[in-house]
C-alpha positions as CSV (number, residue, x, y, z in Angstrom):
1,M,6.1,12.4,-16.7
2,S,8.0,9.3,-15.7
3,S,9.7,6.6,-17.2
4,A,6.6,4.9,-17.2
5,G,5.1,7.7,-19.3
6,R,2.0,9.0,-17.4
7,I,1.2,9.1,-13.8
8,H,-2.5,10.4,-13.1
9,S,-2.8,12.0,-9.7
10,V,-6.0,14.2,-8.3
11,E,-4.8,17.3,-6.1
12,Q,-6.4,19.3,-3.5
13,G,-5.2,22.4,-1.5
14,S,-2.1,24.6,-1.6
15,G,0.9,24.5,0.7
16,P,3.9,22.0,1.4
17,L,3.1,19.0,-0.9
18,V,2.0,15.5,0.6
19,L,2.2,12.6,-1.7
20,L,-0.3,9.8,-1.2
21,V,0.6,6.5,-2.5
22,H,-2.3,3.9,-2.6
23,G,-1.8,0.0,-2.0
24,F,-3.2,-3.1,-3.7
25,P,-6.2,-3.4,-5.1
26,E,-7.1,0.0,-4.9
27,S,-6.5,3.5,-6.5
28,W,-6.1,7.0,-5.8
29,Y,-9.6,7.1,-4.7
30,S,-8.5,5.5,-1.4
31,W,-7.3,8.9,-0.5
32,R,-11.1,10.4,-0.8
33,H,-11.3,11.1,3.0
34,Q,-8.0,12.6,3.5
35,L,-7.6,15.0,0.3
36,P,-10.1,17.4,1.7
37,V,-8.8,17.5,5.2
38,L,-5.1,17.9,4.4
39,A,-6.1,20.6,2.1
40,A,-8.1,22.5,4.9
41,A,-5.3,21.9,6.9
42,G,-2.8,24.0,4.6
43,Y,-1.4,21.4,2.5
44,R,-1.3,20.5,-1.2
45,A,-2.4,17.0,-1.0
46,V,-1.8,14.8,-4.2
47,A,-2.9,11.2,-4.5
48,V,-1.7,9.3,-7.5
49,D,-2.4,6.0,-9.4
50,V,0.4,4.0,-9.1
51,R,2.1,2.6,-12.1
52,G,-0.1,0.2,-13.5
53,Y,-3.2,1.2,-11.9
54,G,-6.4,3.6,-13.1
55,R,-5.3,6.2,-15.4
56,S,-1.5,6.0,-15.1
57,S,0.5,4.2,-17.4
58,K,0.9,0.4,-17.9
59,P,4.3,-0.4,-19.6
60,E,5.0,-3.8,-20.7
61,G,6.6,-6.6,-18.9
62,A,6.7,-7.2,-14.9
63,A,10.3,-6.0,-14.7
64,A,8.9,-2.2,-15.4
65,Y,7.2,-2.5,-12.0
66,R,10.4,-2.9,-9.9
67,M,10.6,-0.9,-6.9
68,L,13.4,1.6,-8.1
69,E,11.1,2.4,-10.9
70,L,8.0,3.4,-8.5
71,V,10.3,5.6,-6.7
72,E,11.7,7.4,-9.8
73,D,7.8,7.8,-10.7
74,N,7.4,9.5,-7.3
75,V,10.3,11.8,-7.8
76,A,9.0,12.8,-11.2
77,V,5.7,13.6,-9.7
78,V,7.1,15.9,-7.1
79,H,9.3,17.7,-9.9
80,A,6.3,17.8,-12.4
81,L,4.2,19.3,-9.7
82,G,7.0,22.3,-9.6
83,E,8.5,21.1,-6.1
84,Q,11.7,19.8,-5.0
85,T,10.7,18.1,-2.2
86,A,7.6,16.4,-0.4
87,V,6.2,14.4,2.5
88,I,5.2,10.9,1.1
89,V,2.4,8.9,2.8
90,G,2.0,5.4,1.8
91,H,-0.6,2.7,2.5
92,D,-0.3,-1.2,2.0
93,W,2.2,-1.5,-0.7
94,G,2.2,2.2,-0.9
95,A,3.6,2.2,2.5
96,T,6.5,0.0,1.3
97,I,6.8,2.1,-1.8
98,A,6.8,5.3,0.3
99,A,9.4,3.8,2.7
100,N,11.8,2.8,-0.3
101,S,11.2,6.4,-1.8
102,A,12.4,8.0,1.6
103,L,15.3,5.5,1.6
104,V,16.8,5.7,-1.8
105,R,15.9,9.4,-2.4
106,P,16.2,11.4,1.1
107,D,16.8,14.7,-0.9
108,V,13.6,14.4,-2.2
109,F,11.2,12.8,0.8
110,R,11.8,15.1,3.8
111,A,9.4,12.9,5.9
112,V,7.4,9.4,5.7
113,G,4.3,8.2,6.9
114,L,3.3,4.2,6.7
115,L,-0.1,3.0,7.2
116,S,-0.7,-0.5,7.6
117,V,2.4,-2.1,6.7
118,P,5.5,-1.5,8.9
119,Y,9.0,-0.6,7.3
120,A,11.3,-3.8,7.5
121,P,14.6,-3.0,6.2
122,R,15.9,-5.0,3.0
123,G,17.6,-8.3,4.3
124,G,17.2,-11.9,4.7
125,P,16.9,-14.7,2.5
126,R,15.2,-14.2,-1.3
127,P,11.5,-13.4,-0.5
128,S,10.1,-15.8,-2.8
129,E,11.8,-18.5,-0.7
130,V,10.3,-17.4,2.4
131,F,6.7,-16.9,1.1
132,A,6.9,-20.3,-0.6
133,K,7.4,-21.8,3.3
134,M,4.5,-19.8,4.8
135,G,1.7,-22.0,3.9
136,G,2.6,-25.5,4.8
137,E,-0.2,-27.5,3.1
138,E,-1.6,-24.3,1.9
139,E,-0.6,-21.8,-0.5
140,F,0.3,-18.4,0.7
141,Y,-1.6,-15.3,-1.3
142,V,2.0,-13.6,-2.3
143,S,3.0,-17.1,-3.9
144,R,-0.2,-17.3,-6.0
145,F,0.2,-13.6,-7.2
146,Q,3.8,-13.9,-8.1
147,E,2.8,-16.5,-11.1
148,P,1.8,-14.2,-14.0
149,G,-1.7,-15.0,-15.1
150,R,-2.9,-17.1,-12.4
151,A,-4.3,-14.4,-10.1
152,E,-5.8,-12.8,-13.2
153,A,-7.5,-16.0,-14.1
154,E,-9.5,-15.9,-10.6
155,I,-10.3,-12.3,-10.2
156,E,-11.1,-11.1,-13.5
157,P,-14.0,-12.8,-14.4
158,D,-15.6,-11.2,-11.5
159,V,-13.8,-8.2,-10.8
160,R,-16.6,-6.8,-8.4
161,G,-17.2,-9.6,-6.6
162,W,-13.8,-10.8,-6.0
163,L,-12.7,-7.0,-4.7
164,A,-15.8,-6.9,-2.4
165,G,-14.7,-10.5,-0.6
166,F,-11.2,-9.4,-0.4
167,Y,-12.0,-5.8,1.1
168,A,-14.6,-7.5,3.7
169,A,-12.0,-10.1,4.3
170,L,-9.4,-7.7,5.6
171,S,-11.9,-5.2,7.4
172,A,-12.4,-5.5,11.1
173,D,-15.9,-5.7,11.0
174,T,-16.8,-8.2,8.1
175,M,-13.3,-10.4,8.5
176,P,-13.7,-14.3,9.2
177,P,-13.2,-15.1,12.9
178,A,-9.5,-16.0,14.2
179,D,-10.2,-19.6,14.6
180,G,-11.8,-20.0,10.8
181,P,-9.7,-20.6,7.7
182,D,-7.4,-17.7,7.1
183,P,-8.1,-15.6,3.9
184,H,-4.6,-14.8,3.5
185,F,-4.1,-18.6,2.2
186,A,-5.6,-21.1,-0.3
187,S,-6.2,-24.8,-0.2
188,R,-3.9,-26.7,-3.0
189,G,-6.6,-26.9,-5.9
190,G,-8.8,-23.9,-4.4
191,T,-8.7,-20.1,-4.5
192,L,-8.4,-17.2,-2.4
193,R,-11.9,-16.5,-2.7
194,D,-13.2,-19.5,-1.5
195,R,-12.7,-18.1,2.0
196,F,-14.0,-14.5,1.5
197,P,-16.8,-13.6,3.4
198,T,-19.9,-12.6,1.3
199,G,-23.1,-11.2,2.1
200,R,-22.2,-7.5,3.1
201,L,-19.7,-4.8,2.7
202,P,-17.6,-3.5,5.4
203,A,-19.4,-0.3,7.1
204,W,-16.4,1.9,5.2
205,L,-17.6,0.9,1.6
206,S,-20.5,1.7,-0.1
207,E,-22.0,0.0,-3.2
208,D,-20.8,3.2,-5.2
209,D,-17.3,2.9,-3.7
210,L,-17.3,-0.5,-4.7
211,D,-18.3,0.7,-8.2
212,V,-15.5,3.1,-8.4
213,Y,-12.8,0.2,-7.5
214,A,-14.2,-2.4,-9.7
215,A,-15.0,0.1,-13.0
216,E,-11.0,0.8,-12.9
217,F,-10.2,-2.8,-12.6
218,E,-12.6,-3.7,-15.0
219,R,-11.1,-1.3,-17.6
220,T,-7.5,-2.0,-16.9
221,G,-7.0,-5.6,-15.9
222,M,-5.3,-6.8,-13.0
223,S,-2.1,-7.5,-14.1
224,G,-0.5,-4.0,-13.8
225,A,-1.6,-4.2,-10.1
226,L,-0.4,-7.9,-9.5
227,N,3.1,-6.8,-11.1
228,R,4.2,-5.4,-7.9
229,Y,4.3,-8.9,-6.4
230,R,6.1,-10.1,-9.4
231,N,8.9,-8.2,-8.5
232,M,10.0,-9.1,-4.8
233,D,13.2,-10.9,-5.6
234,R,14.2,-8.3,-8.2
235,D,13.8,-5.7,-5.4
236,W,15.8,-7.8,-2.9
237,E,18.3,-7.7,-5.5
238,D,18.4,-4.0,-6.7
239,L,18.2,-2.7,-3.0
240,A,21.3,-5.1,-2.0
241,D,23.1,-1.7,-1.0
242,F,20.5,-0.7,1.5
243,D,20.9,-4.1,3.2
244,G,19.5,-3.2,7.0
245,S,19.4,0.6,6.4
246,P,17.4,2.7,8.7
247,I,15.2,5.4,7.4
248,T,16.5,8.6,9.3
249,Q,13.8,11.3,8.4
250,P,10.8,12.2,10.6
251,S,8.4,9.3,10.2
252,L,5.0,8.0,11.4
253,F,3.1,4.6,11.8
254,I,-0.1,3.5,11.8
255,G,-1.5,0.3,12.1
256,G,-4.7,-1.6,12.9
257,A,-4.7,-4.0,15.7
258,Q,-6.8,-6.6,13.8
259,D,-4.8,-6.4,10.6
260,A,-2.5,-9.5,10.0
261,S,-0.1,-6.9,8.7
262,T,0.6,-5.5,12.1
263,T,0.5,-8.8,13.8
264,W,2.8,-10.9,11.4
265,M,5.4,-7.8,11.5
266,A,5.1,-7.3,15.0
267,D,9.3,-7.9,15.1
268,A,9.5,-5.1,12.4
269,I,7.5,-2.6,14.7
270,N,9.6,-3.6,17.9
271,A,12.8,-2.6,15.6
272,Y,11.6,0.6,15.0
273,P,14.2,2.6,17.3
274,A,16.8,1.2,14.9
275,T,15.2,1.1,11.6
276,L,13.0,4.5,12.0
277,P,15.4,6.7,14.4
278,G,13.2,9.5,13.1
279,L,9.9,8.0,14.4
280,V,7.7,11.0,15.7
281,A,4.7,8.2,16.6
282,S,3.2,5.0,16.2
283,H,-0.2,4.2,16.8
284,I,-2.1,0.9,16.6
285,L,-5.6,1.5,16.4
286,D,-8.0,-1.4,18.2
287,G,-10.7,-2.6,16.4
288,C,-9.0,-1.7,12.7
289,G,-8.3,-4.1,10.3
290,H,-6.3,-3.4,7.1
291,W,-8.0,-0.5,5.0
292,I,-7.1,1.9,7.7
293,Q,-7.6,5.3,6.2
294,Q,-10.8,4.4,5.0
295,E,-12.2,2.2,8.0
296,R,-11.2,5.0,10.3
297,R,-11.2,8.0,8.4
298,E,-11.5,10.7,11.5
299,E,-8.5,9.1,13.6
300,V,-6.3,8.9,10.9
301,N,-6.7,12.6,9.8
302,E,-6.3,13.6,12.8
303,I,-2.8,11.9,13.6
304,L,-1.8,12.7,9.9
305,T,-2.7,16.3,10.4
306,G,-0.9,16.4,13.8
307,W,1.9,14.9,12.4
308,L,2.1,17.0,9.5
309,A,2.0,20.0,12.0
310,S,4.9,18.7,14.0
311,L,7.6,18.5,11.3
312,P,10.1,21.0,10.4
313,A,9.1,23.6,7.8
């Protein structure tokens, strides 16, 4: 139990605890290819549904989804599992949650693995001001997501179709061409979905996989997931004491060469000697998009197990 109430998790294996944290718009299921491999390698692999997702509790009000609450959820899971420490690995928003968990609670999280989204220390202007300037004549998706109810109105009438398009838009084998309209932005008066590819799913996503994701969001609605975006200014305020702080524990980064998170945040990756002084390895996978542990499961599994084996006991 955490302050959110219940955090749902799926567990496989025994040994040192590895906590797996998903991103948007996903669930514990995003780690389905890692759970058995980590278990076979001698680890207790636990994938959670982040607060607001799946079968975890969904407290009322956007403020309940601030970063410090999610960090405490992760601490509560570790303790509920009878452990004192864990390695934490996250993807997308989960990478940011994992990084902040390691930053705020180094007593609990002894190492951190980041997939797709690089670590960038807290700092700079207020996030909402930065995002508002990114689109020019267009609107950046993060700004759209920050207004309560707006993204829900686009997504919830056809959750499955929207998810299929969003997953395809950020997958290396189905994403729009580089010279086409960017699906991270919407024209004024348009929707994000206007720019999503249609017609086929990415190779990593079967119809059955899509059914799993869609069924969860059709049941829960999208607000719990979207509330993460609605706390970015609040997080910036909450984490002021950590401005510019490095993460010193052993760390790992894996990014996709075709992922906007990797290219837009190239400066953050270049700053790793200062911001991640405990970095063990950084990998950029050629021909890979955003959904890295699903697009390139075998490579990611090999990198993860090799990194875990290198960590001090």
